[in-house]
C-alpha positions in Angstrom: 89.5 18.6 -13.3 91.4 18.8 -11.0 94.1 17.2 -12.6 94.7 14.5 -10.1 98.2 13.0 -10.9 99.9 16.1 -11.0 98.6 18.8 -8.5 96.2 17.2 -6.4 92.7 18.4 -5.4 92.6 22.2 -4.9 96.3 22.5 -4.0 97.8 24.7 -6.5 95.1 23.8 -9.3 91.5 23.2 -9.3 90.7 22.2 -12.9 91.5 20.5 -15.8 90.8 17.8 -18.4 89.7 14.4 -16.8 92.3 11.7 -16.3 89.2 9.2 -15.4 88.1 9.0 -19.2 86.5 5.6 -19.6 86.5 3.5 -22.7 90.1 2.8 -22.9 91.4 0.8 -26.2 92.4 -2.1 -24.0 89.2 -2.1 -21.5 90.3 -5.6 -20.0 93.7 -4.2 -18.8 92.4 -1.0 -17.9 89.9 -2.5 -15.7 92.5 -4.8 -14.0 94.9 -2.1 -13.4 92.1 0.1 -11.7 91.0 -2.7 -9.6 94.3 -3.4 -8.4 95.2 0.3 -7.9 92.0 0.7 -5.8 93.0 -2.2 -3.8 96.3 -0.7 -3.1 94.6 2.5 -2.0 92.2 0.7 0.2 94.6 -1.2 1.8 96.9 1.7 2.5 93.5 3.6 4.1 92.9 0.5 6.1 96.3 0.1 7.4 96.4 3.6 8.3 92.9 3.3 10.2 94.2 0.0 11.9 97.5 2.0 12.8 95.9 5.0 14.8 93.1 2.9 16.1 95.4 0.6 17.9 97.7 3.3 19.1 94.5 4.6 20.7 93.1 1.3 21.9 96.1 -0.2 23.2 97.5 2.9 24.8 100.2 3.1 22.4 99.7 6.6 22.0 99.8 7.6 25.5 103.2 5.7 26.0 104.6 7.6 23.1 103.4 10.7 24.6 105.0 10.0 27.9 108.2 9.5 26.5 108.6 12.0 24.0 106.6 14.8 25.6 107.6 16.8 29.0 104.6 15.9 31.6 105.8 19.5 33.6 108.1 21.7 31.9 108.0 25.2 29.9 105.4 25.9 27.2 108.3 26.0 24.7 109.7 22.6 25.8 106.0 21.1 25.7 105.5 22.2 22.0 108.7 20.5 21.0 107.7 17.4 22.8 104.5 17.8 20.6 106.6 18.2 17.3 108.6 14.8 18.5 105.5 13.1 19.1 103.8 14.2 15.4 107.0 13.5 14.0 106.8 9.9 15.5 103.2 9.4 14.2 104.2 10.4 10.5 107.2 7.9 10.7 104.8 5.2 11.9 102.4 6.0 9.2 105.1 6.0 6.5 106.2 2.6 7.7 103.1 0.9 7.5 101.9 2.2 4.2 105.2 1.5 2.5 104.3 -2.1 1.2 100.9 -0.7 -0.8 102.6 2.4 -2.2 105.6 0.1 -3.4 102.8 -2.0 -5.0 101.1 1.1 -6.7 104.9 2.1 -8.1 104.9 -1.3 -9.5 101.5 -1.4 -11.0 102.3 2.3 -12.8 105.8 0.5 -14.4 104.1 -2.5 -15.3 101.0 -1.2 -16.9 101.9 2.5 -17.6 105.8 2.2 -18.3 105.6 5.5 -20.4 103.9 7.3 -17.6 106.3 6.4 -14.8 110.1 6.2 -14.1 111.6 4.6 -11.1 113.7 7.4 -10.5 110.8 9.9 -10.5 108.6 7.4 -8.6 111.3 7.4 -5.6 111.9 11.2 -6.1 108.1 12.0 -5.5 107.9 9.4 -2.3 111.0 11.0 -0.8 109.3 14.7 -1.6 106.0 13.4 -0.2 107.7 12.2 2.8 109.7 15.4 3.6 106.5 17.3 3.2 104.6 15.1 5.3 107.5 15.1 8.2 107.7 18.9 8.0 104.3 20.3 7.5 102.8 17.8 9.6 104.3 18.7 13.0 103.9 22.3 12.3 99.8 21.8 12.0 99.8 19.6 15.0 101.6 22.6 17.3 99.6 25.0 15.8 96.3 22.6 16.6 97.4 22.1 20.4 98.5 25.7 20.9 95.0 26.2 19.7 93.3 24.1 21.9 95.2 25.7 24.6 94.3 28.8 24.4 90.8 28.4 23.0 89.5 25.1 24.8 86.1 25.1 23.2 86.3 27.2 20.3 90.0 25.8 18.9 88.4 24.2 15.9 86.9 27.4 14.7 90.4 29.1 14.5 92.3 25.9 13.1 89.6 25.4 10.6 89.9 29.1 9.3 93.8 29.2 9.3 93.8 25.7 7.6 91.4 27.2 5.1 93.6 30.3 4.7 96.5 28.0 4.0 94.7 26.2 1.3 93.3 29.7 0.1 97.1 30.9 -0.1 98.4 27.9 -1.9 95.7 28.6 -4.9 96.6 32.0 -4.9 100.6 31.5 -5.1 99.8 28.5 -7.0 101.8 30.1 -10.3 104.8 30.6 -8.1 105.0 27.2 -6.6 104.4 25.2 -10.0 107.9 26.2 -11.3 109.4 24.6 -8.3 108.1 21.1 -9.7 108.0 21.7 -13.2 109.4 23.7 -16.3 107.0 26.2 -17.1 107.5 28.3 -20.3 105.6 30.2 -23.1 103.8 28.1 -25.6 106.5 26.9 -28.0 105.0 27.6 -31.1 104.0 31.2 -31.6 101.2 30.5 -33.9 99.6 28.3 -31.7 100.1 30.7 -28.8 98.1 33.5 -31.2 95.4 30.9 -31.8 95.0 30.3 -28.0 94.8 34.1 -27.3 92.4 34.5 -30.2 90.3 31.6 -28.6 90.4 33.2 -25.1 89.7 36.7 -26.5 86.6 35.1 -28.0 85.1 33.4 -24.8 85.6 37.0 -23.0 88.8 35.9 -21.0 91.4 37.9 -22.9 93.6 38.8 -20.2 94.0 34.6 -19.2 97.8 33.8 -19.7 98.5 30.5 -21.0 101.9 28.4 -20.5 103.1 25.1 -21.2 104.7 23.0 -18.7 106.9 19.9 -18.4 107.4 17.7 -15.0 111.0 16.9 -14.3 110.3 13.4 -13.2 110.2 12.1 -17.2 106.5 11.9 -17.0 104.9 11.5 -20.4 101.2 12.6 -18.8 99.1 14.9 -21.0 97.1 17.2 -18.8 95.7 20.9 -18.7 95.3 22.7 -15.1 94.0 26.3 -14.2 96.0 27.8 -11.3 96.0 30.6 -9.2 93.3 33.6 -8.6 93.3 37.1 -9.3 96.4 38.5 -11.8 98.2 35.4 -10.7 95.4 33.0 -12.7 97.0 31.0 -15.6 96.3 28.0 -17.7 99.0 25.4 -18.1 99.1 22.9 -20.8 101.7 19.9 -20.4 104.4 19.9 -23.1 103.0 16.4 -24.5 99.4 18.3 -25.0 100.8 20.8 -26.8 103.4 18.9 -29.1 101.5 15.4 -29.6 97.7 17.2 -30.2 96.1 18.7 -32.9 95.6 22.5 -32.8 91.8 21.7 -32.7 92.1 19.5 -29.8 94.3 22.0 -27.8 91.7 24.5 -28.3 88.9 22.1 -26.8 91.4 21.9 -23.9 91.8 25.5 -23.2 88.0 26.2 -24.0 87.3 23.6 -21.1 89.7 25.5 -18.8 88.2 28.9 -19.4 84.9 27.7 -18.7 86.3 27.1 -15.4 87.9 30.2 -15.1 84.8 32.2 -16.0 82.5 30.5 -13.9 84.7 30.9 -11.0 84.9 27.1 -10.1 88.3 27.6 -8.3 86.2 29.7 -5.8 83.6 27.5 -5.5 86.1 24.5 -5.0 87.4 26.3 -2.4 84.2 27.2 -0.6 83.5 23.2 -0.6 87.2 22.8 1.0 86.3 25.0 3.6 83.1 23.3 4.5 85.0 20.2 4.8 87.8 21.3 7.0 85.2 23.2 9.4 83.2 20.2 9.7 86.1 17.8 10.2 87.4 20.2 12.9 84.2 20.6 14.7 83.9 16.5 14.7 87.3 16.1 15.7 86.8 18.6 18.9 83.7 16.6 19.6 85.4 13.5 19.5 87.9 14.7 22.0 85.4 15.5 24.3 83.2 12.5 24.0 85.7 9.5 23.5 88.8 11.1 25.0 88.1 10.2 28.5 87.2 6.9 27.7 90.7 6.7 25.7 92.4 7.7 28.9 93.3 11.2 27.3 93.8 13.8 30.0 91.9 16.3 28.1 91.7 17.8 24.4 94.9 19.0 24.8 96.7 15.7 25.3 98.8 14.8 22.5 98.2 11.3 23.0 94.9 12.3 21.0 96.4 13.2 17.8 95.6 9.7 16.2 91.8 10.4 17.2 91.8 13.5 15.4 93.3 12.2 12.1 90.9 9.5 12.2 87.7 11.7 12.7 89.1 14.0 9.9 89.9 11.3 7.5 86.6 9.9 8.1 84.7 13.4 7.6 86.7 13.6 4.3 85.8 10.5 2.9 82.3 10.9 3.9 82.0 14.4 2.3 83.8 13.3 -0.9 81.2 11.8 -3.0 79.3 15.3 -2.2 82.4 17.1 -3.5 83.0 14.7 -6.8 78.9 15.4 -7.6 79.8 19.3 -7.7 83.0 18.4 -9.7 80.9 16.5 -12.1 78.4 19.3 -12.6 81.2 21.9 -13.1 82.9 19.6 -15.5 79.5 18.8 -17.8 79.2 22.7 -17.7 82.7 23.2 -19.2 82.3 20.3 -21.9 79.1 22.5 -23.1 81.2 25.9 -22.9 83.9 24.2 -25.1 81.4 22.6 -27.5 79.7 25.9 -28.0 82.8 28.0 -28.2 84.9 25.9 -30.7 81.8 24.2 -32.6 84.5 21.1 -32.8 82.5 18.1 -31.5 85.1 15.9 -33.5 88.0 17.1 -32.0 86.3 17.1 -28.5 85.4 13.5 -29.0 88.9 12.8 -30.1 91.0 14.5 -27.5 88.7 12.7 -24.9 89.4 9.0 -26.4 92.9 9.8 -26.8 93.6 10.9 -23.3 91.5 8.1 -21.9 93.9 5.6 -24.1 96.9 7.5 -22.9 96.1 7.4 -19.0 94.5 3.5 -19.7 91.0 4.7 -18.0 88.6 2.5 -17.4 84.9 2.4 -17.9 83.3 2.8 -14.3 80.2 1.3 -12.9 77.4 4.0 -12.2 78.0 3.4 -8.3 81.6 3.8 -8.8 81.5 6.6 -10.9 78.9 8.1 -8.4 81.2 7.7 -5.1 84.9 8.4 -6.7 84.8 10.3 -9.9 85.2 13.9 -10.3 84.3 13.8 -14.0 81.2 12.3 -15.7 81.9 8.9 -18.0 83.1 9.3 -21.3 79.9 8.1 -23.0 78.2 11.0 -21.2 80.6 13.3 -22.8 80.5 12.1 -25.9 76.6 12.2 -25.9 76.8 15.8 -25.0 79.2 16.1 -28.2 76.4 14.7 -30.3 73.5 16.8 -28.9 75.4 19.6 -30.0 76.0 18.6 -33.7 
């Protein structure tokens, strides 16, 4: 999976048991929750696009540049001005998207109270804002420094650099995870031994399995494959270890082992690399083609940052269905592997249904599943289990 709600796509994780499992116990409630959630997410995306479009068309971006970026100064002062400009853009984004994000938090507390806590939501928001306002300006400075140094090929330098950063995050994933969660060995020795035997039977005796607990009080049941090389780990949430049967936990582990053995992390990183490079190239062309009509004095004009963000975001959205298609194929293969390894179709169906109920999952339409879902619908997965019985 990617474990959407915990680690994000190919950040420190790359695969996990799906959270978007349809056929929740309360179908009406699940459908309503996800409809409202999508509406809020689309509102946030629309407000973001509107903000950056208006900044470009009204000249607000140029006005802000004139105010914070010195027109003629040393390179150091100019780069500091770029930092201030990116900070202001980030703050504008935070302000304009605050209402839909507050609404999303209320949805979580209303529809999934056991999965959300007010303190945890506030902490996550503050942490996300801190990351955006610290990493964003650094990325902006790196991009504009590259544009000045390599005016025609900067997109290659930045694309490769960003890709290396993503790969580094995956590499050091097991080191980063303890910053956000408590990671320990599996608390039940007999279960730990059972899982080691299953890994050995799958041909992955060297893989290490841990359990984790998020610090915000979340009760989400998840699993994740993190890291690469000797840092590779499989993480099981404490709720999964304590609330699910050993047979169900084996299914989850077998699913993650499939991602490990089929190198799905590296395939996911390759897709990310393509998306990043295409986004950077398209942004470079947008600055050249659209920049003059927007009043930019060149590709290195910091006032073009909203255009870069708009272009990159559009490319990411456009390519996401392809990335989801590849992910669904990987998940289907991981499901088949788990069923063949464990020969426990009943446990497979049980764990899929339980996680679906726990996360208030919906049954998506075929188009919605095609466009937005990184996992196949539950009826397909259950049919897979039936075909192997």
